[in-house]
C-alpha positions as CSV (number, residue, x, y, z in Angstrom):
1,M,102.0,59.0,80.4
2,R,100.1,59.6,83.7
3,I,97.3,57.0,84.2
4,D,94.9,57.3,87.1
5,L,92.8,54.0,87.2
6,H,90.7,54.8,90.3
7,T,88.5,58.1,90.7
8,H,85.0,58.6,92.0
9,S,82.3,61.2,91.1
10,S,78.8,62.4,92.5
11,A,77.4,59.2,90.7
12,S,78.3,57.5,93.6
13,D,80.0,58.9,96.7
14,G,82.5,61.5,95.2
15,T,81.7,65.2,95.7
16,D,81.8,66.4,92.2
17,P,79.9,65.6,88.7
18,P,81.8,63.4,86.2
19,A,82.3,66.5,84.0
20,E,84.3,68.2,87.0
21,V,86.3,65.2,87.6
22,M,87.4,65.1,84.0
23,R,88.2,69.0,84.1
24,R,90.3,68.4,87.1
25,A,92.1,65.4,85.8
26,R,92.9,67.8,82.8
27,E,94.3,70.4,85.0
28,R,96.5,67.9,86.9
29,G,98.0,66.7,83.6
30,V,96.5,63.1,83.8
31,D,96.4,61.5,80.4
32,V,94.2,58.5,81.2
33,V,91.5,58.4,83.8
34,A,89.2,55.5,84.9
35,L,85.8,56.6,86.4
36,T,85.1,53.9,88.9
37,D,82.0,54.8,90.8
38,H,80.6,52.4,93.3
39,D,78.4,49.9,91.8
40,T,77.4,52.2,88.8
41,V,78.3,53.3,85.6
42,A,75.9,56.1,85.6
43,G,78.7,58.7,85.4
44,H,80.1,57.5,82.2
45,A,77.7,59.4,79.8
46,G,78.4,62.7,81.7
47,A,82.2,62.3,81.7
48,R,82.0,61.5,77.8
49,A,79.8,64.6,77.1
50,A,82.2,66.6,79.1
51,L,85.3,65.5,77.1
52,A,83.3,65.9,73.8
53,A,82.8,69.4,74.5
54,E,86.5,69.9,75.7
55,P,89.0,67.5,75.0
56,G,90.8,66.0,78.0
57,P,92.2,62.6,79.3
58,A,91.2,59.3,77.5
59,L,88.4,57.8,79.7
60,V,88.6,54.2,80.6
61,P,84.9,53.0,81.7
62,G,85.2,51.3,85.1
63,M,83.3,50.4,88.3
64,E,84.1,49.6,91.8
65,L,82.1,46.6,92.8
66,S,81.3,45.8,96.3
67,C,82.2,42.2,97.6
68,I,82.3,40.6,100.8
69,L,84.5,37.6,101.9
70,D,84.3,36.0,105.2
71,G,82.4,38.9,106.6
72,R,84.6,41.5,105.6
73,S,84.4,44.1,102.6
74,L,86.3,43.9,99.7
75,H,86.5,46.1,96.6
76,L,87.0,44.9,93.1
77,L,87.9,47.4,90.3
78,A,86.3,46.1,86.9
79,Y,87.5,48.0,83.5
80,L,86.3,47.7,79.9
81,F,83.3,45.5,80.5
82,D,79.9,45.6,78.6
83,P,77.6,47.4,81.1
84,A,74.5,45.8,79.6
85,H,75.7,42.2,80.1
86,P,72.5,40.8,81.9
87,G,74.1,38.8,84.8
88,L,76.5,41.7,85.8
89,A,73.7,44.4,85.4
90,E,71.3,42.4,87.6
91,Q,73.7,42.0,90.4
92,V,74.8,45.6,90.3
93,A,71.1,46.7,90.5
94,N,70.5,44.3,93.4
95,I,73.7,45.9,95.2
96,R,72.3,49.3,94.5
97,G,69.0,48.5,95.9
98,D,70.2,47.0,99.0
99,R,72.6,50.2,99.5
100,V,69.3,52.2,99.9
101,R,67.8,49.7,102.6
102,R,71.0,49.8,104.4
103,A,71.5,53.4,104.5
104,R,67.8,53.9,105.9
105,A,68.7,51.2,108.5
106,M,71.7,53.1,109.6
107,V,69.8,56.5,109.6
108,D,67.2,54.8,111.9
109,K,70.0,53.5,114.3
110,L,71.5,57.0,114.3
111,A,68.2,58.5,115.1
112,A,67.8,56.2,118.0
113,L,71.2,57.1,119.4
114,G,70.0,60.7,119.4
115,A,72.1,61.8,116.4
116,G,69.8,64.0,114.6
117,V,70.3,62.5,111.1
118,T,67.3,62.2,108.6
119,W,66.9,60.3,105.6
120,D,65.7,63.2,103.7
121,R,69.2,64.8,104.3
122,V,71.0,62.0,103.4
123,A,69.0,61.6,100.2
124,A,69.5,65.3,99.4
125,I,73.4,64.8,99.7
126,A,73.5,61.7,97.6
127,G,71.2,63.2,94.8
128,D,71.1,60.8,91.9
129,G,74.2,59.0,93.1
130,V,74.5,55.7,94.6
131,V,73.9,56.1,98.3
132,G,76.8,55.0,100.8
133,R,78.2,55.7,104.2
134,P,80.1,58.9,103.1
135,H,76.9,60.6,102.4
136,I,75.7,59.5,105.9
137,A,78.8,61.0,107.3
138,R,78.4,64.1,105.4
139,A,74.9,64.5,106.9
140,M,76.2,63.8,110.4
141,A,78.7,66.5,109.9
142,A,76.2,69.0,108.6
143,A,74.0,68.1,111.6
144,G,76.9,69.1,114.0
145,V,77.1,65.3,115.5
146,I,80.7,65.1,114.4
147,S,83.1,67.9,113.1
148,D,84.4,66.0,110.1
149,P,83.0,63.2,108.0
150,A,86.0,60.9,108.8
151,E,84.9,60.8,112.3
152,A,81.7,58.8,111.6
153,F,83.7,55.9,110.4
154,T,84.5,54.5,114.1
155,A,82.7,52.0,116.5
156,E,80.9,54.8,117.9
157,W,79.0,55.5,114.7
158,I,78.9,53.8,111.3
159,G,82.3,52.1,111.2
160,D,82.5,48.4,110.6
161,G,80.7,46.9,113.5
162,G,79.8,50.2,114.9
163,R,76.9,51.1,116.9
164,A,74.9,52.1,113.7
165,Y,76.5,49.9,111.3
166,E,74.5,47.8,108.8
167,D,75.5,45.0,106.8
168,K,75.0,45.1,103.0
169,Y,74.3,42.8,100.1
170,A,77.6,42.4,98.2
171,L,79.1,39.7,95.9
172,D,81.4,36.9,96.5
173,P,84.6,38.2,94.8
174,A,85.3,35.0,92.7
175,E,81.6,35.3,91.5
176,A,82.2,39.0,90.8
177,I,85.5,38.4,88.8
178,A,83.7,35.7,86.7
179,L,80.7,38.1,85.9
180,V,83.0,40.9,84.9
181,G,84.9,38.3,82.6
182,D,81.7,37.1,81.1
183,A,80.9,40.8,80.3
184,G,84.4,41.0,78.4
185,G,86.2,43.1,81.1
186,V,89.0,42.7,83.6
187,S,89.1,42.9,87.3
188,V,91.7,44.3,89.7
189,L,91.7,44.1,93.5
190,A,91.5,47.4,95.1
191,H,93.7,48.8,97.8
192,P,94.2,45.2,99.6
193,G,96.7,46.8,102.1
194,T,94.5,49.7,103.5
195,S,92.9,49.8,106.9
196,G,89.7,48.0,106.9
197,Y,90.3,46.4,103.6
198,E,93.2,44.1,104.3
199,V,93.2,41.0,102.1
200,P,95.6,38.0,103.0
201,D,98.2,36.7,100.5
202,E,96.5,33.4,100.3
203,V,93.2,34.9,99.4
204,I,94.7,36.9,96.7
205,G,96.3,33.7,95.4
206,R,92.8,32.2,95.2
207,L,91.3,35.2,93.5
208,A,94.3,35.0,90.9
209,A,93.3,31.4,90.2
210,A,89.8,32.5,89.7
211,G,90.7,34.9,87.0
212,L,91.8,38.1,88.9
213,A,93.9,40.4,86.3
214,G,95.8,42.7,88.7
215,V,96.2,44.2,92.1
216,E,96.3,47.7,93.3
217,V,99.7,48.5,94.4
218,W,99.9,52.4,94.2
219,H,97.2,53.8,96.5
220,P,97.5,57.0,98.6
221,E,96.3,55.2,101.7
222,Q,98.4,52.0,101.2
223,P,101.6,52.2,103.4
224,P,105.0,51.6,101.7
225,A,105.3,48.1,103.3
226,E,101.9,47.1,102.1
227,R,102.9,48.4,98.5
228,S,106.0,46.4,98.6
229,R,104.0,43.2,99.5
230,A,101.4,43.8,96.9
231,R,103.9,44.3,94.4
232,A,105.9,41.0,95.3
233,L,102.7,39.0,95.3
234,A,101.9,40.6,92.0
235,D,105.0,39.4,90.4
236,E,104.8,36.0,92.1
237,L,101.1,35.4,90.9
238,G,101.3,37.1,87.5
239,L,99.1,39.8,88.3
240,I,99.3,43.1,86.9
241,P,100.4,46.0,89.5
242,T,98.1,49.1,89.1
243,G,97.7,52.4,90.9
244,G,95.2,55.2,91.3
245,S,94.2,58.1,93.5
246,D,90.9,56.8,94.8
247,D,89.9,60.4,94.6
248,H,86.5,61.4,96.1
249,G,86.8,65.3,95.6
250,A,86.5,67.3,98.7
251,L,86.3,64.2,100.7
252,T,89.9,63.3,99.9
253,G,91.4,66.6,99.3
254,Y,91.1,66.6,95.5
255,R,94.0,64.3,94.9
256,I,93.3,63.1,91.4
257,G,96.6,62.0,89.8
258,C,98.5,61.7,93.2
259,E,99.1,57.8,92.3
260,T,99.3,56.4,88.9
261,T,99.6,53.1,86.9
262,P,102.7,52.5,84.8
263,A,101.9,52.6,81.0
264,D,103.2,49.0,80.5
265,S,100.7,47.9,83.3
266,W,97.8,49.5,81.6
267,E,98.9,48.1,78.3
268,R,98.9,44.6,79.8
269,L,95.7,45.1,81.5
270,A,94.0,46.3,78.2
271,A,95.4,43.3,76.3
272,R,93.3,41.1,78.6
273,V,90.3,42.6,77.0
274,P,88.9,40.2,74.3
275,G,89.9,41.7,70.8
276,Q,91.9,44.4,72.2
277,T,95.7,44.5,72.2
278,G,96.8,48.2,71.7
279,G,96.0,49.6,75.0
280,D,93.7,52.2,73.6
281,P,91.6,53.3,76.6
282,D,88.8,55.0,75.0
283,L,87.0,51.8,74.5
284,G,83.5,52.0,76.1
285,G,80.5,54.1,76.8
286,D,77.2,54.3,78.5
287,P,76.0,52.7,76.3
288,D,79.3,51.5,74.9
289,P,79.5,52.5,71.1
290,G,82.6,50.3,70.8
291,W,80.7,46.9,71.9
292,D,79.5,44.5,69.5
293,T,77.0,42.4,71.5
294,A,76.9,39.5,69.0
295,S,80.6,39.0,68.8
296,R,81.4,40.0,72.3
297,R,84.4,42.0,70.8
298,R,85.0,45.7,70.8
299,H,85.5,47.6,67.4
300,P,88.9,49.1,67.0
301,Q,87.1,52.6,66.5
302,G,85.3,52.2,69.8
């Protein structure tokens, strides 16, 4: 059983539509895939439509939530939640709205630096997706300011604290964990040992006490020492160790399925969802046909 619990589509900052993500997952022999676009569930419907037309991996409805702690970005992977939950939906809409403000501000700063990047170009690259820094980086590369989008994420340009960087609205992680839990879902801390997203052990301990269900151990950009640290901490705190490719299509070299989650970890994670004990990943939708709003439980056939 190959389970990839961290992928992105063009609904946020991946390069490929959800249908293409599902097709690539099928070709790579992935059995279960979570679509976890940044601050949106807009890609779930397209992924389900693609799977209805041509069977493929089981789909886990998910999202990667933008959080901030002590002035630093922190990402939270949320799974199997009710996307219509009022509190969660409102906060996610606030995050998406501020992403547009932030992107426009960074484009203005780049223009002042002579970078020659326009908002129209960034918006065209983002399309209907949630706009983010990767879209700006791609616009910079297209304009010839840099040779590769990765070069944008430095102090010279739009890296954290860089000359054209702009802060964004994001959630306190404990608040985000509570919102996801109220929406019937579970939360996993994303890549806590990768560059720029390092999370100290004591912080992970506090998040575990706040209801965090798991921690991402197997990630392509997480060094072996950090994987070992995350795994040991998961065991100590009773967190569920997970893994995923964090695939963004062409931006990350089409790496879906390169890192996976053990089947027993997925079963433990799904068992944390109210009314769900079997680990069946195909539980949600956009809207979610398996969700009973009145009882806050998922129908077995969902």
